[in-house]
C-alpha positions in Angstrom: 105.1 74.6 107.7 108.0 74.4 105.6 111.0 76.4 107.3 108.9 76.4 110.7 109.9 74.7 113.9 107.6 71.8 114.1 107.1 69.3 117.3 104.6 66.3 117.1 103.7 64.2 120.1 104.6 60.8 118.8 106.5 59.1 116.0 103.4 58.8 113.8 102.9 62.0 113.6 106.1 63.0 112.7 106.2 60.4 110.0 103.8 61.5 108.3 104.9 65.2 108.1 107.9 63.7 106.8 105.9 62.1 104.2 104.6 65.5 103.3 108.2 66.9 103.1 108.1 68.6 106.7 110.7 67.8 108.9 109.5 67.9 112.6 110.8 67.0 116.3 108.9 63.9 118.1 108.7 65.4 121.9 105.7 64.6 123.8 102.2 66.2 125.4 103.2 68.7 128.1 100.9 67.0 130.4 103.6 64.1 130.8 105.3 67.0 132.8 102.9 68.1 135.1 104.1 67.3 139.1 102.9 63.8 140.3 99.4 64.5 142.5 99.7 62.5 146.0 95.8 61.6 145.9 94.5 59.9 148.6 92.5 56.2 146.7 89.6 56.0 146.5 87.0 52.9 145.3 86.0 54.8 142.2 85.8 54.2 138.2 86.5 57.6 136.6 84.9 57.9 133.3 85.8 61.2 130.9 83.6 61.0 127.6 82.3 63.2 125.1 81.1 64.2 121.8 84.0 63.0 119.3 84.6 64.7 115.5 84.2 62.3 113.1 86.7 62.2 110.2 86.4 65.1 107.6 88.3 67.3 105.2 85.8 70.4 104.3 84.0 71.2 107.3 85.0 72.5 110.2 84.9 70.3 113.6 82.6 72.7 114.8 80.0 70.9 112.4 81.6 67.1 112.4 80.7 66.7 116.6 78.9 63.2 116.9 77.2 62.2 120.7 78.7 60.1 122.7 76.6 56.8 122.9 74.9 56.9 126.3 73.1 54.7 126.9 76.0 52.2 125.8 78.3 54.1 128.3 75.7 53.5 130.8 75.1 50.2 130.5 78.7 49.1 130.4 79.9 51.0 133.5 76.8 50.0 135.3 78.1 46.3 135.0 81.9 47.3 136.0 80.2 49.3 139.1 78.6 46.3 140.1 81.7 43.7 139.9 84.3 46.1 141.5 81.4 47.7 143.8 82.7 51.0 143.2 80.9 54.4 142.5 81.6 56.1 139.5 82.8 59.9 139.2 82.2 61.4 135.2 84.7 64.2 134.4 84.4 67.1 132.1 87.8 67.8 130.3 86.2 69.4 127.2 83.6 71.5 129.9 80.1 71.7 128.6 80.5 69.4 125.6 81.7 66.7 127.7 78.8 68.2 130.5 76.0 67.4 128.0 77.0 63.8 128.0 77.9 63.9 131.8 74.6 64.6 132.7 72.4 62.3 130.2 74.6 59.0 131.4 74.1 59.9 135.1 70.6 59.9 134.9 71.1 56.0 133.5 72.9 55.2 135.9 71.7 52.9 138.5 75.6 52.7 140.7 76.0 56.2 142.6 77.5 58.7 140.5 78.6 61.8 140.7 79.7 64.9 138.0 82.9 66.5 138.6 82.4 70.5 139.0 84.6 72.8 137.0 87.9 72.9 139.0 90.4 71.3 136.7 92.4 70.5 139.7 89.7 68.5 141.3 89.7 66.5 137.9 93.5 65.6 138.1 92.8 64.5 141.7 90.1 62.0 141.4 91.8 60.7 138.4 94.8 60.1 139.8 93.1 58.3 142.9 91.0 56.6 141.1 90.7 52.6 141.0 89.6 52.4 137.2 90.0 55.3 134.6 87.9 54.7 131.7 88.3 57.4 128.9 87.8 58.7 125.2 89.3 61.9 126.1 93.3 61.7 126.0 94.3 63.3 128.8 92.5 61.6 131.5 94.7 58.5 129.9 97.7 60.4 130.6 97.3 60.9 133.7 96.3 58.1 134.8 99.6 56.7 133.5 101.5 59.2 135.0 99.8 58.7 138.5 100.0 54.2 137.9 95.9 54.1 137.8 95.0 51.4 135.4 93.0 52.8 132.3 90.8 51.5 129.7 91.0 53.4 126.3 87.8 53.7 124.5 88.1 55.4 121.1 89.8 54.7 117.8 91.7 57.7 117.4 94.8 57.7 116.0 96.1 59.8 119.0 94.9 57.7 121.2 95.8 54.5 119.6 99.7 56.1 119.3 99.4 57.0 122.9 98.9 53.5 124.2 101.3 52.1 121.7 103.6 54.8 123.4 103.1 53.9 126.9 103.3 50.0 125.9 102.1 48.4 129.3 98.6 46.2 129.8 97.8 49.0 132.7 96.7 50.9 129.5 94.4 48.8 127.9 92.4 50.0 124.5 89.1 48.9 123.1 87.0 50.0 120.2 83.7 50.0 121.6 82.0 50.6 124.9 80.2 47.4 124.7 83.9 46.0 124.9 84.7 47.6 128.2 82.6 45.3 130.5 84.2 42.2 129.0 87.6 43.5 129.1 89.9 42.1 131.7 90.7 44.5 133.8 94.1 46.4 134.2 95.5 46.4 137.5 97.3 49.2 138.2 99.7 50.6 141.4 102.8 52.8 141.5 105.2 53.1 138.7 102.7 50.6 136.5 103.8 52.1 133.4 107.6 53.2 133.9 109.2 52.3 130.5 106.3 54.4 128.7 106.4 57.7 131.0 110.4 57.6 131.2 110.2 57.9 127.6 107.7 60.3 127.3 109.3 62.6 130.1 112.9 62.1 128.7 111.5 63.5 125.5 109.3 66.3 126.8 112.5 66.9 128.7 114.7 66.9 125.4 112.0 69.4 123.6 112.3 72.0 126.7 116.3 72.2 126.5 116.1 72.6 123.0 113.3 75.6 123.3 115.3 77.3 125.7 118.7 77.5 123.4 116.8 78.4 120.8 115.6 81.3 123.2 118.6 82.5 124.1 119.7 82.3 120.2 117.2 84.8 119.3 118.0 86.7 122.3 121.5 86.7 121.2 122.5 84.9 124.2 
């Protein structure tokens, strides 16, 4: 990568590259730049989960997929759904990989549960109008923060930890396991719930886009 233009979405990634002697610009995930979706509020818990990739230096990621703990997830979400008198929506942000987990979880659920189809726009709308988002995936957390929806991140992945730190808000909380979900204090969402983190990410993204435009003009001789 030396001599290449490298952009990361968080300072920690830039620092890792710097330690390897590679210069990088810190931007933000492009999902922060999506237009706000004015979705009607719904008394729904939106859950996004699927198989995760365990650490490994040699074998391909496709050989390191670990199944989601479906029984633990169903139990924790059922307890929350009962406490909030809410229904449950299972997303499929990673396609069929998440679809397998969603079907297994739905079969174990006592609460009314819906599995979303493949329409990405519908996924965005449901996250944006949810009462609560619980996710082990990165991008549903970005969407929840952008929409002011309270969210619980269930992940020990570095990228999710970095995102929660970037947002810097009690409205997006991280727990280590699904067993912790039902006992953690629920974040209260609402418009502008995480303005500081959002503003910083959008500023980084706007700077990145401006720099990319300037680079293209330079390449074209403009």
